[in-house]
Each structure stands twice: as C-alpha cells, then as structure tokens.
Biopython code that builds the backbone (N, CA, C, O; Angstrom):
import numpy as np
from Bio.PDB.StructureBuilder import StructureBuilder

atoms = [
    (1, "MET", "N", (-2.976, -23.153, -24.256)),
    (1, "MET", "CA", (-2.532, -21.783, -24.390)),
    (1, "MET", "C", (-3.318, -20.870, -23.443)),
    (1, "MET", "O", (-2.759, -19.968, -22.819)),
    (2, "ARG", "N", (-4.623, -21.126, -23.354)),
    (2, "ARG", "CA", (-5.449, -20.292, -22.483)),
    (2, "ARG", "C", (-5.057, -20.481, -21.020)),
    (2, "ARG", "O", (-5.035, -19.525, -20.245)),
    (3, "ARG", "N", (-4.752, -21.708, -20.657)),
    (3, "ARG", "CA", (-4.343, -22.006, -19.272)),
    (3, "ARG", "C", (-3.020, -21.297, -18.945)),
    (3, "ARG", "O", (-2.834, -20.779, -17.844)),
    (4, "PHE", "N", (-2.108, -21.288, -19.926)),
    (4, "PHE", "CA", (-0.833, -20.607, -19.740)),
    (4, "PHE", "C", (-1.040, -19.116, -19.519)),
    (4, "PHE", "O", (-0.386, -18.518, -18.665)),
    (5, "LEU", "N", (-1.944, -18.512, -20.281)),
    (5, "LEU", "CA", (-2.214, -17.083, -20.113)),
    (5, "LEU", "C", (-2.858, -16.786, -18.764)),
    (5, "LEU", "O", (-2.595, -15.738, -18.175)),
    (6, "GLN", "N", (-3.694, -17.689, -18.267)),
    (6, "GLN", "CA", (-4.281, -17.507, -16.955)),
    (6, "GLN", "C", (-3.218, -17.566, -15.871)),
    (6, "GLN", "O", (-3.213, -16.743, -14.955)),
    (7, "ILE", "N", (-2.326, -18.527, -15.970)),
    (7, "ILE", "CA", (-1.250, -18.645, -14.983)),
    (7, "ILE", "C", (-0.327, -17.443, -15.062)),
    (7, "ILE", "O", (0.126, -16.937, -14.035)),
    (8, "LEU", "N", (-0.044, -16.982, -16.274)),
    (8, "LEU", "CA", (0.816, -15.810, -16.448)),
    (8, "LEU", "C", (0.187, -14.558, -15.853)),
    (8, "LEU", "O", (0.885, -13.754, -15.237)),
    (9, "SER", "N", (-1.116, -14.380, -16.026)),
    (9, "SER", "CA", (-1.770, -13.199, -15.454)),
    (9, "SER", "C", (-1.801, -13.261, -13.931)),
    (9, "SER", "O", (-1.636, -12.234, -13.273)),
    (10, "ILE", "N", (-2.005, -14.431, -13.366)),
    (10, "ILE", "CA", (-1.971, -14.569, -11.905)),
    (10, "ILE", "C", (-0.572, -14.284, -11.379)),
    (10, "ILE", "O", (-0.412, -13.620, -10.355)),
    (11, "ALA", "N", (0.439, -14.783, -12.078)),
    (11, "ALA", "CA", (1.824, -14.525, -11.659)),
    (11, "ALA", "C", (2.161, -13.043, -11.770)),
    (11, "ALA", "O", (2.888, -12.503, -10.936)),
    (12, "ALA", "N", (1.632, -12.385, -12.799)),
    (12, "ALA", "CA", (1.898, -10.958, -12.963)),
    (12, "ALA", "C", (1.287, -10.139, -11.831)),
    (12, "ALA", "O", (1.804, -9.076, -11.486)),
    (13, "VAL", "N", (0.203, -10.620, -11.256)),
    (13, "VAL", "CA", (-0.416, -9.921, -10.134)),
    (13, "VAL", "C", (0.319, -10.228, -8.836)),
    (13, "VAL", "O", (0.538, -9.332, -8.022)),
    (14, "LEU", "N", (0.700, -11.478, -8.638)),
    (14, "LEU", "CA", (1.287, -11.874, -7.362)),
    (14, "LEU", "C", (2.772, -11.544, -7.237)),
    (14, "LEU", "O", (3.259, -11.369, -6.120)),
    (15, "PHE", "N", (3.507, -11.454, -8.345)),
    (15, "PHE", "CA", (4.937, -11.194, -8.262)),
    (15, "PHE", "C", (5.263, -9.846, -7.624)),
    (15, "PHE", "O", (6.112, -9.803, -6.735)),
    (16, "PRO", "N", (4.624, -8.729, -8.036)),
    (16, "PRO", "CA", (4.945, -7.463, -7.368)),
    (16, "PRO", "C", (4.607, -7.475, -5.882)),
    (16, "PRO", "O", (5.285, -6.829, -5.083)),
    (17, "ILE", "N", (3.573, -8.197, -5.517)),
    (17, "ILE", "CA", (3.200, -8.278, -4.106)),
    (17, "ILE", "C", (4.285, -9.009, -3.326)),
    (17, "ILE", "O", (4.657, -8.578, -2.235)),
    (18, "SER", "N", (4.794, -10.103, -3.870)),
    (18, "SER", "CA", (5.825, -10.849, -3.155)),
    (18, "SER", "C", (7.122, -10.066, -3.065)),
    (18, "SER", "O", (7.800, -10.113, -2.038)),
    (19, "VAL", "N", (7.480, -9.343, -4.125)),
    (19, "VAL", "CA", (8.697, -8.516, -4.084)),
    (19, "VAL", "C", (8.542, -7.413, -3.045)),
    (19, "VAL", "O", (9.462, -7.152, -2.270)),
    (20, "TYR", "N", (7.389, -6.770, -3.027)),
    (20, "TYR", "CA", (7.134, -5.723, -2.042)),
    (20, "TYR", "C", (7.208, -6.283, -0.627)),
    (20, "TYR", "O", (7.772, -5.652, 0.267)),
    (21, "ALA", "N", (6.644, -7.456, -0.427)),
    (21, "ALA", "CA", (6.644, -8.051, 0.911)),
    (21, "ALA", "C", (8.049, -8.419, 1.354)),
    (21, "ALA", "O", (8.389, -8.259, 2.526)),
    (22, "GLN", "N", (8.872, -8.911, 0.433)),
    (22, "GLN", "CA", (10.237, -9.281, 0.794)),
    (22, "GLN", "C", (11.079, -8.063, 1.125)),
    (22, "GLN", "O", (11.898, -8.111, 2.042)),
    (23, "GLU", "N", (10.894, -6.970, 0.392)),
    (23, "GLU", "CA", (11.711, -5.785, 0.602)),
    (23, "GLU", "C", (11.322, -5.011, 1.854)),
    (23, "GLU", "O", (12.168, -4.360, 2.466)),
    (24, "HIS", "N", (10.065, -5.075, 2.235)),
    (24, "HIS", "CA", (9.579, -4.223, 3.304)),
    (24, "HIS", "C", (9.151, -4.989, 4.557)),
    (24, "HIS", "O", (8.407, -4.447, 5.374)),
    (25, "THR", "N", (9.591, -6.204, 4.725)),
    (25, "THR", "CA", (9.153, -7.004, 5.858)),
    (25, "THR", "C", (9.600, -6.403, 7.188)),
    (25, "THR", "O", (8.801, -6.289, 8.117)),
    (26, "GLU", "N", (10.864, -6.021, 7.283)),
    (26, "GLU", "CA", (11.388, -5.532, 8.554)),
    (26, "GLU", "C", (10.888, -4.125, 8.887)),
    (26, "GLU", "O", (10.601, -3.825, 10.047)),
    (27, "THR", "N", (10.785, -3.274, 7.884)),
    (27, "THR", "CA", (10.506, -1.865, 8.168)),
    (27, "THR", "C", (9.049, -1.584, 8.482)),
    (27, "THR", "O", (8.753, -0.701, 9.287)),
    (28, "VAL", "N", (8.138, -2.312, 7.868)),
    (28, "VAL", "CA", (6.731, -1.969, 8.044)),
    (28, "VAL", "C", (5.899, -3.092, 8.646)),
    (28, "VAL", "O", (4.673, -2.993, 8.694)),
    (29, "ALA", "N", (6.545, -4.155, 9.103)),
    (29, "ALA", "CA", (5.780, -5.278, 9.643)),
    (29, "ALA", "C", (5.022, -4.880, 10.897)),
    (29, "ALA", "O", (3.934, -5.396, 11.153)),
    (30, "ALA", "N", (5.585, -3.965, 11.687)),
    (30, "ALA", "CA", (4.940, -3.575, 12.939)),
    (30, "ALA", "C", (3.803, -2.593, 12.702)),
    (30, "ALA", "O", (2.918, -2.467, 13.549)),
    (31, "SER", "N", (3.805, -1.899, 11.579)),
    (31, "SER", "CA", (2.770, -0.895, 11.335)),
    (31, "SER", "C", (1.747, -1.416, 10.326)),
    (31, "SER", "O", (1.874, -2.526, 9.809)),
    (32, "GLY", "N", (0.747, -0.605, 10.061)),
    (32, "GLY", "CA", (-0.294, -0.983, 9.115)),
    (32, "GLY", "C", (0.061, -0.642, 7.684)),
    (32, "GLY", "O", (-0.750, -0.850, 6.781)),
    (33, "ASP", "N", (1.271, -0.114, 7.456)),
    (33, "ASP", "CA", (1.658, 0.252, 6.095)),
    (33, "ASP", "C", (1.770, -0.965, 5.181)),
    (33, "ASP", "O", (1.514, -0.877, 3.980)),
    (34, "TYR", "N", (2.150, -2.082, 5.754)),
    (34, "TYR", "CA", (2.260, -3.296, 4.949)),
    (34, "TYR", "C", (0.898, -3.672, 4.368)),
    (34, "TYR", "O", (0.788, -4.008, 3.189)),
    (35, "LEU", "N", (-0.121, -3.613, 5.194)),
    (35, "LEU", "CA", (-1.456, -3.962, 4.711)),
    (35, "LEU", "C", (-1.978, -2.943, 3.718)),
    (35, "LEU", "O", (-2.702, -3.293, 2.786)),
    (36, "LYS", "N", (-1.611, -1.678, 3.914)),
    (36, "LYS", "CA", (-2.007, -0.664, 2.935)),
    (36, "LYS", "C", (-1.345, -0.925, 1.587)),
    (36, "LYS", "O", (-1.981, -0.798, 0.541)),
    (37, "GLY", "N", (-0.070, -1.289, 1.616)),
    (37, "GLY", "CA", (0.623, -1.596, 0.372)),
    (37, "GLY", "C", (0.053, -2.820, -0.308)),
    (37, "GLY", "O", (-0.081, -2.853, -1.531)),
    (38, "LEU", "N", (-0.279, -3.815, 0.472)),
    (38, "LEU", "CA", (-0.885, -5.027, -0.074)),
    (38, "LEU", "C", (-2.256, -4.724, -0.683)),
    (38, "LEU", "O", (-2.580, -5.202, -1.770)),
    (39, "ALA", "N", (-3.052, -3.931, 0.024)),
    (39, "ALA", "CA", (-4.377, -3.573, -0.493)),
    (39, "ALA", "C", (-4.266, -2.741, -1.759)),
    (39, "ALA", "O", (-5.061, -2.904, -2.685)),
    (40, "THR", "N", (-3.281, -1.846, -1.805)),
    (40, "THR", "CA", (-3.074, -1.030, -3.000)),
    (40, "THR", "C", (-2.704, -1.908, -4.185)),
    (40, "THR", "O", (-3.249, -1.752, -5.278)),
    (41, "ALA", "N", (-1.775, -2.831, -3.965)),
    (41, "ALA", "CA", (-1.349, -3.724, -5.044)),
    (41, "ALA", "C", (-2.495, -4.601, -5.527)),
    (41, "ALA", "O", (-2.665, -4.798, -6.730)),
    (42, "LEU", "N", (-3.272, -5.121, -4.602)),
    (42, "LEU", "CA", (-4.401, -5.960, -4.999)),
    (42, "LEU", "C", (-5.477, -5.161, -5.729)),
    (42, "LEU", "O", (-6.045, -5.638, -6.712)),
    (43, "ALA", "N", (-5.758, -3.953, -5.255)),
    (43, "ALA", "CA", (-6.790, -3.128, -5.903)),
    (43, "ALA", "C", (-6.401, -2.805, -7.336)),
    (43, "ALA", "O", (-7.229, -2.898, -8.242)),
    (44, "MET", "N", (-5.156, -2.429, -7.545)),
    (44, "MET", "CA", (-4.743, -2.082, -8.898)),
    (44, "MET", "C", (-4.556, -3.318, -9.758)),
    (44, "MET", "O", (-4.946, -3.330, -10.926)),
    (45, "GLY", "N", (-3.961, -4.361, -9.189)),
    (45, "GLY", "CA", (-3.732, -5.572, -9.971)),
    (45, "GLY", "C", (-5.010, -6.255, -10.407)),
    (45, "GLY", "O", (-5.184, -6.576, -11.582)),
    (46, "LEU", "N", (-5.906, -6.478, -9.456)),
    (46, "LEU", "CA", (-7.168, -7.129, -9.796)),
    (46, "LEU", "C", (-8.093, -6.206, -10.576)),
    (46, "LEU", "O", (-8.900, -6.664, -11.385)),
    (47, "GLY", "N", (-7.973, -4.895, -10.330)),
    (47, "GLY", "CA", (-8.808, -3.946, -11.059)),
    (47, "GLY", "C", (-8.404, -3.761, -12.509)),
    (47, "GLY", "O", (-9.179, -3.232, -13.306)),
    (48, "ALA", "N", (-7.202, -4.189, -12.860)),
    (48, "ALA", "CA", (-6.741, -4.046, -14.242)),
    (48, "ALA", "C", (-6.936, -5.329, -15.056)),
    (48, "ALA", "O", (-6.846, -5.301, -16.284)),
    (49, "ILE", "N", (-7.201, -6.440, -14.390)),
    (49, "ILE", "CA", (-7.361, -7.699, -15.118)),
    (49, "ILE", "C", (-8.618, -7.672, -15.990)),
    (49, "ILE", "O", (-8.565, -8.020, -17.170)),
    (50, "GLY", "N", (-9.736, -7.263, -15.414)),
    (50, "GLY", "CA", (-10.997, -7.241, -16.166)),
    (50, "GLY", "C", (-10.960, -6.338, -17.386)),
    (50, "GLY", "O", (-11.298, -6.781, -18.483)),
    (51, "PRO", "N", (-10.554, -5.072, -17.222)),
    (51, "PRO", "CA", (-10.466, -4.212, -18.406)),
    (51, "PRO", "C", (-9.458, -4.706, -19.438)),
    (51, "PRO", "O", (-9.672, -4.538, -20.638)),
    (52, "GLY", "N", (-8.359, -5.313, -18.984)),
    (52, "GLY", "CA", (-7.385, -5.841, -19.940)),
    (52, "GLY", "C", (-7.974, -6.958, -20.784)),
    (52, "GLY", "O", (-7.774, -6.999, -21.998)),
    (53, "ILE", "N", (-8.698, -7.859, -20.144)),
    (53, "ILE", "CA", (-9.351, -8.945, -20.877)),
    (53, "ILE", "C", (-10.429, -8.379, -21.796)),
    (53, "ILE", "O", (-10.566, -8.801, -22.944)),
    (54, "GLY", "N", (-11.199, -7.411, -21.272)),
    (54, "GLY", "CA", (-12.265, -6.814, -22.083)),
    (54, "GLY", "C", (-11.744, -6.095, -23.315)),
    (54, "GLY", "O", (-12.319, -6.219, -24.396)),
    (55, "ILE", "N", (-10.665, -5.347, -23.162)),
    (55, "ILE", "CA", (-10.087, -4.635, -24.304)),
    (55, "ILE", "C", (-9.551, -5.635, -25.324)),
    (55, "ILE", "O", (-9.676, -5.421, -26.530)),
    (56, "GLY", "N", (-8.957, -6.724, -24.845)),
    (56, "GLY", "CA", (-8.486, -7.750, -25.768)),
    (56, "GLY", "C", (-9.617, -8.388, -26.558)),
    (56, "GLY", "O", (-9.480, -8.636, -27.756)),
    (57, "ILE", "N", (-10.721, -8.651, -25.897)),
    (57, "ILE", "CA", (-11.877, -9.245, -26.583)),
    (57, "ILE", "C", (-12.461, -8.254, -27.584)),
    (57, "ILE", "O", (-12.790, -8.625, -28.711)),
    (58, "ILE", "N", (-12.588, -6.993, -27.172)),
    (58, "ILE", "CA", (-13.137, -5.972, -28.067)),
    (58, "ILE", "C", (-12.274, -5.835, -29.313)),
    (58, "ILE", "O", (-12.782, -5.825, -30.434)),
    (59, "GLY", "N", (-10.963, -5.729, -29.107)),
    (59, "GLY", "CA", (-10.058, -5.585, -30.255)),
    (59, "GLY", "C", (-10.081, -6.797, -31.162)),
    (59, "GLY", "O", (-10.079, -6.661, -32.385)),
    (60, "GLY", "N", (-10.103, -7.984, -30.572)),
    (60, "GLY", "CA", (-10.135, -9.200, -31.376)),
    (60, "GLY", "C", (-11.396, -9.323, -32.211)),
    (60, "GLY", "O", (-11.344, -9.685, -33.387)),
    (61, "LYS", "N", (-12.520, -9.021, -31.600)),
    (61, "LYS", "CA", (-13.789, -9.105, -32.350)),
    (61, "LYS", "C", (-13.864, -8.030, -33.429)),
    (61, "LYS", "O", (-14.422, -8.268, -34.500)),
    (62, "ALA", "N", (-13.308, -6.850, -33.160)),
    (62, "ALA", "CA", (-13.323, -5.792, -34.169)),
    (62, "ALA", "C", (-12.452, -6.169, -35.359)),
    (62, "ALA", "O", (-12.843, -5.953, -36.506)),
    (63, "VAL", "N", (-11.282, -6.726, -35.099)),
    (63, "VAL", "CA", (-10.410, -7.153, -36.195)),
    (63, "VAL", "C", (-11.061, -8.283, -36.984)),
    (63, "VAL", "O", (-10.954, -8.339, -38.209)),
    (64, "GLU", "N", (-11.730, -9.172, -36.278)),
    (64, "GLU", "CA", (-12.440, -10.257, -36.958)),
    (64, "GLU", "C", (-13.557, -9.715, -37.843)),
    (64, "GLU", "O", (-13.746, -10.177, -38.968)),
    (65, "ALA", "N", (-14.294, -8.738, -37.329)),
    (65, "ALA", "CA", (-15.384, -8.153, -38.108)),
    (65, "ALA", "C", (-14.855, -7.383, -39.317)),
    (65, "ALA", "O", (-15.437, -7.450, -40.400)),
    (66, "ILE", "N", (-13.765, -6.660, -39.138)),
    (66, "ILE", "CA", (-13.181, -5.926, -40.270)),
    (66, "ILE", "C", (-12.620, -6.909, -41.293)),
    (66, "ILE", "O", (-12.676, -6.645, -42.494)),
    (67, "GLY", "N", (-12.082, -8.031, -40.839)),
    (67, "GLY", "CA", (-11.588, -9.053, -41.764)),
    (67, "GLY", "C", (-12.701, -9.660, -42.593)),
    (67, "GLY", "O", (-12.492, -10.008, -43.755)),
    (68, "ARG", "N", (-13.873, -9.790, -42.011)),
    (68, "ARG", "CA", (-15.006, -10.353, -42.750)),
    (68, "ARG", "C", (-15.626, -9.345, -43.703)),
    (68, "ARG", "O", (-16.090, -9.699, -44.787)),
    (69, "ASN", "N", (-15.628, -8.065, -43.279)),
    (69, "ASN", "CA", (-16.260, -7.025, -44.095)),
    (69, "ASN", "C", (-15.397, -5.766, -44.054)),
    (69, "ASN", "O", (-15.660, -4.870, -43.252)),
    (70, "PRO", "N", (-14.373, -5.682, -44.902)),
    (70, "PRO", "CA", (-13.453, -4.545, -44.844)),
    (70, "PRO", "C", (-14.102, -3.199, -45.157)),
    (70, "PRO", "O", (-13.607, -2.160, -44.721)),
    (71, "GLU", "N", (-15.185, -3.205, -45.892)),
    (71, "GLU", "CA", (-15.848, -1.942, -46.230)),
    (71, "GLU", "C", (-16.488, -1.282, -45.010)),
    (71, "GLU", "O", (-16.712, -0.072, -45.010)),
    (72, "ALA", "N", (-16.782, -2.059, -43.979)),
    (72, "ALA", "CA", (-17.456, -1.530, -42.789)),
    (72, "ALA", "C", (-16.467, -1.121, -41.701)),
    (72, "ALA", "O", (-16.858, -0.946, -40.547)),
    (73, "SER", "N", (-15.196, -0.970, -42.053)),
    (73, "SER", "CA", (-14.203, -0.667, -41.014)),
    (73, "SER", "C", (-14.460, 0.678, -40.347)),
    (73, "SER", "O", (-14.194, 0.833, -39.155)),
    (74, "GLY", "N", (-14.970, 1.647, -41.087)),
    (74, "GLY", "CA", (-15.286, 2.951, -40.487)),
    (74, "GLY", "C", (-16.422, 2.858, -39.482)),
    (74, "GLY", "O", (-16.405, 3.541, -38.458)),
    (75, "LYS", "N", (-17.405, 2.021, -39.767)),
    (75, "LYS", "CA", (-18.538, 1.844, -38.861)),
    (75, "LYS", "C", (-18.168, 1.002, -37.641)),
    (75, "LYS", "O", (-18.798, 1.118, -36.590)),
    (76, "ILE", "N", (-17.171, 0.176, -37.779)),
    (76, "ILE", "CA", (-16.761, -0.696, -36.672)),
    (76, "ILE", "C", (-15.776, 0.019, -35.748)),
    (76, "ILE", "O", (-15.808, -0.171, -34.532)),
    (77, "GLN", "N", (-14.906, 0.838, -36.329)),
    (77, "GLN", "CA", (-13.822, 1.435, -35.559)),
    (77, "GLN", "C", (-14.316, 2.414, -34.499)),
    (77, "GLN", "O", (-13.786, 2.429, -33.388)),
    (78, "THR", "N", (-15.305, 3.219, -34.813)),
    (78, "THR", "CA", (-15.790, 4.208, -33.838)),
    (78, "THR", "C", (-16.410, 3.563, -32.601)),
    (78, "THR", "O", (-16.032, 3.924, -31.487)),
    (79, "PRO", "N", (-17.351, 2.620, -32.749)),
    (79, "PRO", "CA", (-17.864, 1.965, -31.536)),
    (79, "PRO", "C", (-16.801, 1.170, -30.788)),
    (79, "PRO", "O", (-16.860, 1.052, -29.564)),
    (80, "MET", "N", (-15.816, 0.617, -31.526)),
    (80, "MET", "CA", (-14.746, -0.127, -30.870)),
    (80, "MET", "C", (-13.945, 0.791, -29.954)),
    (80, "MET", "O", (-13.683, 0.443, -28.802)),
    (81, "ILE", "N", (-13.562, 1.940, -30.449)),
    (81, "ILE", "CA", (-12.790, 2.890, -29.634)),
    (81, "ILE", "C", (-13.616, 3.362, -28.447)),
    (81, "ILE", "O", (-13.072, 3.531, -27.356)),
    (82, "LEU", "N", (-14.902, 3.579, -28.627)),
    (82, "LEU", "CA", (-15.777, 3.999, -27.533)),
    (82, "LEU", "C", (-15.869, 2.912, -26.459)),
    (82, "LEU", "O", (-15.820, 3.214, -25.267)),
    (83, "CYS", "N", (-16.001, 1.656, -26.875)),
    (83, "CYS", "CA", (-16.065, 0.548, -25.905)),
    (83, "CYS", "C", (-14.741, 0.378, -25.177)),
    (83, "CYS", "O", (-14.729, 0.070, -23.985)),
    (84, "ILE", "N", (-13.629, 0.572, -25.871)),
    (84, "ILE", "CA", (-12.325, 0.493, -25.225)),
    (84, "ILE", "C", (-12.193, 1.585, -24.178)),
    (84, "ILE", "O", (-11.642, 1.349, -23.103)),
    (85, "ALA", "N", (-12.696, 2.786, -24.481)),
    (85, "ALA", "CA", (-12.625, 3.885, -23.507)),
    (85, "ALA", "C", (-13.445, 3.566, -22.264)),
    (85, "ALA", "O", (-13.019, 3.863, -21.148)),
    (86, "PHE", "N", (-14.617, 2.964, -22.447)),
    (86, "PHE", "CA", (-15.434, 2.600, -21.286)),
    (86, "PHE", "C", (-14.758, 1.507, -20.458)),
    (86, "PHE", "O", (-14.807, 1.546, -19.229)),
    (87, "ALA", "N", (-14.134, 0.543, -21.115)),
    (87, "ALA", "CA", (-13.429, -0.514, -20.381)),
    (87, "ALA", "C", (-12.232, 0.069, -19.641)),
    (87, "ALA", "O", (-11.945, -0.332, -18.513)),
    (88, "GLU", "N", (-11.541, 1.000, -20.259)),
    (88, "GLU", "CA", (-10.384, 1.627, -19.615)),
    (88, "GLU", "C", (-10.806, 2.482, -18.423)),
    (88, "GLU", "O", (-10.031, 2.655, -17.482)),
    (89, "ALA", "N", (-12.018, 3.012, -18.453)),
    (89, "ALA", "CA", (-12.513, 3.807, -17.320)),
    (89, "ALA", "C", (-12.597, 2.956, -16.058)),
    (89, "ALA", "O", (-12.382, 3.463, -14.957)),
    (90, "VAL", "N", (-12.902, 1.685, -16.201)),
    (90, "VAL", "CA", (-12.956, 0.799, -15.040)),
    (90, "VAL", "C", (-11.564, 0.657, -14.427)),
    (90, "VAL", "O", (-11.423, 0.632, -13.204)),
    (91, "ALA", "N", (-10.541, 0.564, -15.266)),
    (91, "ALA", "CA", (-9.171, 0.490, -14.758)),
    (91, "ALA", "C", (-8.781, 1.796, -14.067)),
    (91, "ALA", "O", (-8.049, 1.778, -13.078)),
    (92, "ILE", "N", (-9.256, 2.910, -14.574)),
    (92, "ILE", "CA", (-8.964, 4.197, -13.942)),
    (92, "ILE", "C", (-9.655, 4.283, -12.582)),
    (92, "ILE", "O", (-9.093, 4.842, -11.641)),
    (93, "TYR", "N", (-10.852, 3.742, -12.470)),
    (93, "TYR", "CA", (-11.519, 3.692, -11.162)),
    (93, "TYR", "C", (-10.708, 2.855, -10.176)),
    (93, "TYR", "O", (-10.583, 3.221, -9.007)),
    (94, "ALA", "N", (-10.161, 1.740, -10.640)),
    (94, "ALA", "CA", (-9.321, 0.904, -9.786)),
    (94, "ALA", "C", (-8.071, 1.665, -9.354)),
    (94, "ALA", "O", (-7.629, 1.539, -8.212)),
    (95, "LEU", "N", (-7.501, 2.454, -10.262)),
    (95, "LEU", "CA", (-6.338, 3.257, -9.906)),
    (95, "LEU", "C", (-6.681, 4.296, -8.851)),
    (95, "LEU", "O", (-5.903, 4.520, -7.923)),
    (96, "VAL", "N", (-7.841, 4.934, -8.984)),
    (96, "VAL", "CA", (-8.267, 5.926, -7.995)),
    (96, "VAL", "C", (-8.461, 5.267, -6.627)),
    (96, "VAL", "O", (-8.043, 5.812, -5.605)),
    (97, "VAL", "N", (-9.089, 4.107, -6.615)),
    (97, "VAL", "CA", (-9.286, 3.400, -5.353)),
    (97, "VAL", "C", (-7.937, 3.019, -4.741)),
    (97, "VAL", "O", (-7.743, 3.152, -3.533)),
    (98, "ALA", "N", (-7.017, 2.552, -5.566)),
    (98, "ALA", "CA", (-5.690, 2.186, -5.059)),
    (98, "ALA", "C", (-4.968, 3.396, -4.488)),
    (98, "ALA", "O", (-4.310, 3.289, -3.453)),
    (99, "LEU", "N", (-5.079, 4.540, -5.142)),
    (99, "LEU", "CA", (-4.421, 5.749, -4.628)),
    (99, "LEU", "C", (-5.076, 6.222, -3.336)),
    (99, "LEU", "O", (-4.389, 6.692, -2.430)),
    (100, "ILE", "N", (-6.386, 6.105, -3.245)),
    (100, "ILE", "CA", (-7.081, 6.496, -2.005)),
    (100, "ILE", "C", (-6.632, 5.590, -0.858)),
    (100, "ILE", "O", (-6.364, 6.065, 0.246)),
    (101, "VAL", "N", (-6.551, 4.297, -1.122)),
    (101, "VAL", "CA", (-6.118, 3.364, -0.071)),
    (101, "VAL", "C", (-4.686, 3.682, 0.359)),
    (101, "VAL", "O", (-4.369, 3.630, 1.547)),
    (102, "LYS", "N", (-3.837, 4.007, -0.588)),
    (102, "LYS", "CA", (-2.425, 4.237, -0.287)),
    (102, "LYS", "C", (-2.200, 5.522, 0.502)),
    (102, "LYS", "O", (-1.387, 5.533, 1.426)),
    (103, "PHE", "N", (-2.890, 6.593, 0.166)),
    (103, "PHE", "CA", (-2.581, 7.897, 0.743)),
    (103, "PHE", "C", (-3.548, 8.384, 1.811)),
    (103, "PHE", "O", (-3.326, 9.443, 2.399)),
    (104, "VAL", "N", (-4.613, 7.640, 2.077)),
    (104, "VAL", "CA", (-5.565, 8.093, 3.101)),
    (104, "VAL", "C", (-5.478, 7.204, 4.313)),
    (104, "VAL", "O", (-6.198, 7.416, 5.288)),
]
sb = StructureBuilder()
sb.init_structure("model")
sb.init_model(0)
sb.init_chain("A")
sb.init_seg("    ")
for serial, (resi, resn, name, xyz) in enumerate(atoms, 1):
    if name == "N":
        sb.init_residue(resn, " ", resi, " ")
    sb.init_atom(name, np.array(xyz, "f"), 0.0, 1.0, " ", f" {name:<3s}", serial, name[0])
structure = sb.get_structure()
C-alpha cells in the first residue's frame, strides 16, 4: 500500500508536467518559457509533497492520541492545529517561489 501511494504521488507530480509539455511544445520550445513552466511545476509539485506528508502524519498521530486518551483531546487539538499551520507555511513558501519563477 505504501509503495502504491509513493507511485501515485510521483505520478501526480509528473502528469501535469507532461500535459504542459505536450500542449506547449511548438509554441514555447524556442524560448525559455518552457523551462520557466517546468521549473514552476517542479517547485510547486515538489514543494507540496513534504508538507502534505507532514500534515498526514500530524493528523494521524493526533487521532491516534485522542483515541487512546479522549479526555486530552483539547490539549492535543491546539498543538496539532499549530503544527499543521507551520507545515502548511512551507507549502506557501513553495508557492511563492513558484510564482517568482513564473513571473520574473
């Protein structure tokens, strides 16, 4: 199951790149726009994998902890949301980098 999820995440990153390359081969092959688009896709795609995995781990461990000790759900939920926000900030940094690459 874990191997399937790894292959699925790699395919999710590479599929938009291949579609973009097929659609824009003739129009931008002579210019540097193709490489900018590729760099943008890679920056956002690879920059979102880490936070996505991290948020999944955080949520899973929090649910596991609440399942073991339901009375502590209030104490677990606040740090969980804070950690999710920090992990999501990394994805936002990747988005900013992708936008800078695309428009500068």
